[in-house]
C-alpha positions in Angstrom: -26.9 0.2 3.5 -30.4 -1.6 3.3 -33.2 -1.2 5.7 -34.5 1.4 8.2 -31.9 3.8 10.0 -32.5 1.8 13.2 -32.1 -1.8 11.5 -30.4 -2.4 8.4 -27.9 -4.9 6.6 -24.3 -3.7 6.3 -23.0 -3.4 3.0 -20.1 -1.7 0.9 -21.6 1.7 1.0 -21.8 1.8 4.8 -18.5 0.2 5.4 -17.0 3.0 3.0 -18.8 5.8 4.5 -17.5 4.7 8.3 -13.7 3.7 7.7 -11.8 7.2 8.0 -9.5 8.2 5.3 -5.7 7.9 6.1 -4.2 11.3 5.8 -1.3 11.9 3.3 0.9 13.3 5.9 0.2 11.0 8.6 2.9 9.4 10.9 3.4 6.4 13.1 0.5 6.3 15.4 -2.1 8.3 13.9 -3.7 5.2 12.2 -4.5 3.2 15.5 -2.5 1.6 18.1 -3.8 -1.7 19.5 -3.0 -4.0 22.5 -4.3 -7.6 22.6 -4.4 -9.5 25.8 -4.7 -13.3 25.9 -3.2 -16.4 25.7 -2.4 -19.4 28.3 -1.1 -22.7 28.8 -3.2 -24.2 26.3 -3.8 -21.5 23.9 -1.1 -19.4 22.1 -2.7 -19.3 18.7 -5.7 -17.6 19.5 -4.0 -14.2 20.6 -1.7 -14.5 17.7 -4.4 -14.8 15.3 -6.4 -11.9 17.2 -3.4 -9.5 16.9 -2.7 -10.3 13.3 -6.3 -9.3 12.7 -5.9 -6.1 14.2 -2.4 -5.7 12.2 -4.0 -6.6 8.7 -6.9 -4.1 9.7 -4.1 -1.3 8.7 -3.4 -0.2 12.4 0.2 1.1 12.9 1.1 -0.9 15.9 0.2 -3.9 17.7 1.1 -5.0 21.0 0.5 -8.4 22.2 0.4 -9.5 26.0 0.8 -13.0 26.8 2.0 -15.2 29.5 5.7 -15.6 29.1 5.7 -19.4 28.7 4.0 -18.8 25.3 5.9 -15.3 24.4 8.7 -17.1 22.6 6.9 -19.3 20.4 4.6 -16.5 19.3 7.5 -14.0 18.9 8.8 -16.6 16.4 5.4 -16.5 14.4 5.8 -12.8 13.1 8.2 -9.9 13.5 5.3 -7.5 13.1 4.1 -7.7 16.9 5.4 -6.2 20.0 5.1 -9.1 22.3 4.7 -8.4 26.2 5.8 -11.3 28.2 3.4 -11.5 31.4 4.9 -13.4 34.5 1.5 -15.1 35.4 -0.3 -17.6 33.2 -3.6 -16.0 34.3 -4.8 -12.5 34.1 -4.3 -11.7 37.4 -4.2 -8.2 39.3 -0.5 -8.4 38.8 -0.3 -8.9 35.1 -2.7 -6.1 34.7 -0.7 -3.6 36.7 2.5 -4.6 35.0 1.0 -4.2 31.5 -1.0 -0.7 32.3 2.5 0.0 33.7 4.2 -1.0 30.3 1.7 0.7 27.8 1.9 3.9 26.4 -1.0 5.5 24.6 -3.2 2.7 23.0 -6.6 3.3 21.4 -8.0 0.0 22.0 -7.2 -3.0 24.1 -8.5 -6.4 22.9 -8.9 -8.9 25.7 -10.1 -12.6 25.9 -8.8 -14.8 23.0 -6.9 -17.8 24.6 -7.0 -16.7 28.3 -8.9 -20.0 29.6 -11.0 -19.8 32.7 -10.2 -17.1 35.1 -10.8 -16.0 38.6 -13.7 -13.6 38.3 -12.5 -11.2 40.8 -9.5 -10.9 39.1 -10.9 -10.6 35.7 -13.1 -7.7 36.9 -9.9 -5.7 38.2 -8.0 -6.6 35.1 -10.6 -5.1 32.9 -11.0 -1.9 35.2 -7.4 -1.4 35.2 -6.9 -2.0 31.1 -9.8 -0.1 30.4 -8.5 3.0 31.9 -5.5 2.8 29.3 -7.6 3.0 26.3 -10.7 4.6 24.6 -12.2 1.4 23.6 -12.1 -2.2 25.1 -13.1 -5.1 23.1 -14.0 -8.4 25.0 -14.3 -11.7 23.8 -13.9 -15.7 24.6 -13.0 -16.4 28.3 -13.4 -12.8 29.1 -17.1 -12.9 28.7 -18.1 -13.4 32.0 -21.3 -11.8 33.9 -18.8 -10.0 36.2 -17.9 -7.9 33.6 -21.5 -6.6 33.5 -20.8 -5.2 37.2 -18.6 -2.7 36.1 -19.4 1.2 36.1 -21.2 2.7 33.5 -18.3 4.8 32.3 -16.3 1.8 31.8 -18.9 -0.4 30.1 -19.6 2.9 27.9 -15.9 1.9 26.2 -17.0 -1.9 25.9 -17.6 -4.2 22.6 -18.6 -7.8 23.5 -18.1 -10.4 20.7 -20.0 -13.6 21.8 -21.1 -16.5 19.7 -24.6 -18.0 21.0 -23.2 -19.7 23.9 -20.9 -16.9 25.2 -24.1 -14.8 25.0 -26.2 -16.8 27.3 -23.3 -17.2 29.7 -22.4 -13.4 29.8 -26.3 -12.4 29.9 -27.8 -15.2 31.5 -30.7 -15.5 28.9 -31.2 -18.1 26.1 -31.0 -17.0 22.8 -33.8 -17.6 20.3 -33.5 -19.5 17.2 -35.2 -17.2 14.7 -33.1 -14.1 13.5 -36.1 -11.3 14.4 -36.1 -12.8 18.1 -32.1 -12.6 18.2 -32.1 -9.2 17.0 -34.4 -8.3 20.0 -32.6 -10.0 22.4 -29.4 -8.6 21.4 -30.8 -5.1 21.2 -32.3 -5.7 24.7 -29.0 -6.7 26.1 -27.0 -3.7 24.5 -29.7 -1.5 25.8 -29.8 -2.9 29.4 -25.9 -2.8 29.9 -24.5 0.0 28.0 -22.5 -2.3 25.8 -22.1 -2.9 22.3 -23.0 -6.6 21.5 -21.4 -8.0 18.4 -23.4 -11.5 18.0 -21.6 -13.9 16.0 -23.7 -16.4 13.9 -24.8 -17.3 10.3 -26.0 -13.9 10.2 -24.1 -11.6 12.8 -26.2 -9.1 14.8 -24.7 -5.9 16.1 -26.3 -3.7 18.5 -26.0 -0.6 20.6 -29.4 -1.0 22.3 -30.6 1.5 19.6 -29.6 0.7 16.2 -29.3 -3.1 14.9 -26.9 -4.1 12.1 -27.0 -7.2 10.3 -24.1 -8.9 8.6 -24.4 -11.7 6.0 -20.8 -11.7 4.4 -19.6 -15.4 5.4 -18.8 -18.5 4.2 -19.8 -22.2 5.7 -15.8 -22.9 5.3 -15.6 -20.0 8.5 -16.6 -22.7 10.9 -13.1 -23.5 11.9 -11.5 -22.6 15.0 -10.1 -19.2 15.1 -12.0 -16.8 12.8 -13.8 -15.5 15.7 -10.5 -14.4 17.2 -9.4 -12.7 13.8 -13.0 -10.7 14.1 -11.7 -9.6 17.6 -8.8 -8.2 16.2 -10.3 -6.6 13.4 -13.0 -4.7 15.7 -10.2 -3.8 17.7 -8.2 -2.3 14.9 -10.8 -0.4 13.4 -12.0 0.8 16.6 -8.5 2.1 17.3 -9.0 4.3 14.2 -11.7 6.6 16.0 -14.8 4.9 14.8 -17.4 4.7 17.1 -17.9 1.4 19.1 -20.9 0.3 17.1 -19.7 1.7 13.6 -16.5 -0.4 14.1 -18.2 -3.6 15.2 -20.6 -3.4 12.0 -17.6 -2.9 9.9 -15.7 -5.6 11.1 -18.1 -8.1 10.9 -18.8 -7.3 7.3 -14.8 -7.3 6.5 -14.0 -10.3 8.6 -16.7 -12.2 6.4 -15.6 -10.9 3.2 -12.0 -12.2 4.1 -13.5 -15.2 5.1 -15.5 -15.7 1.7 -12.3 -14.8 -0.1 -10.3 -17.2 1.5 -13.0 -19.8 0.7 -13.0 -18.8 -3.0 -9.4 -19.8 -3.3 -9.2 -22.8 -0.7 -12.7 -24.2 -0.7 -13.8 -25.8 2.7 -10.4 -26.3 3.9 -9.2 -22.7 5.1 -7.8 -22.3 8.6 -8.0 -19.2 10.5 -4.7 -17.5 9.4 -5.8 -17.7 5.4 -8.7 -15.4 6.8 -6.1 -13.1 8.2 -4.2 -13.2 4.8 -7.3 -12.1 2.8 -7.7 -9.0 5.0 -5.9 -6.7 2.9 -7.9 -7.9 -0.2 -11.2 -7.6 1.7 -10.1 -4.0 2.9 -8.6 -2.4 -0.2 -11.7 -1.3 -1.6 -12.3 1.2 1.2 -8.8 2.6 1.0 -8.8 6.2 0.8 -5.8 8.8 1.1 -6.6 12.3 1.6 
């Protein structure tokens, strides 16, 4: 970690100090259980990529809740996910209530990839219902709407939001400056005012809890391909499920996702797809593996 305690650049030493070791006698469930909620009529790849990002982060179980109409195609993509088919194509109260009833203990829920536009009141209710089922709630993509900031503070205290620049402006209602220093100030202010952890995706990722700011520069220009942000949401959810703090999980996830993207680009040049990034997550994370 380089820089001051309140603002620093994330590096190998920081990530190594934050990702917990795996216990030698651990059993299924001790290393993280994640549920990803997303998908819709148009998008089935986004929630799948997100779920695989979580799976490759080293968690024990990943549940994936998607509309029933895309559940079968997603199931055919991987046997490693437990897929819940939701009866409605939108994230309705009924869907949220059914999912909450199905879920056993989960450490983190990631919500948003591929959802499409939602009814604001239904979205607010769904996040409240699902937040009660987990310790951390990672919110991305179409779930990043101003209404989620109306949640009680105890719900926002569980929340990590992962916007790109346009989503940041939509969520917080402020224009995002161009310079890095100004972006750092804007992200820190938004996080502090609302009590959430913000992971702003960009050429330099800016992560803040309103106090500390982490900067990540592990990227490749090849990562502009669609889906890499969904993978990041999955990795964030996976690391958060391991008992890390929200801020630390977001910082480490940004670093790992960038390393994986750079590794994929090293092999394939400017021709990668998001699933290539998923495939390189183990290579990026293996250096941080510890067994105690």
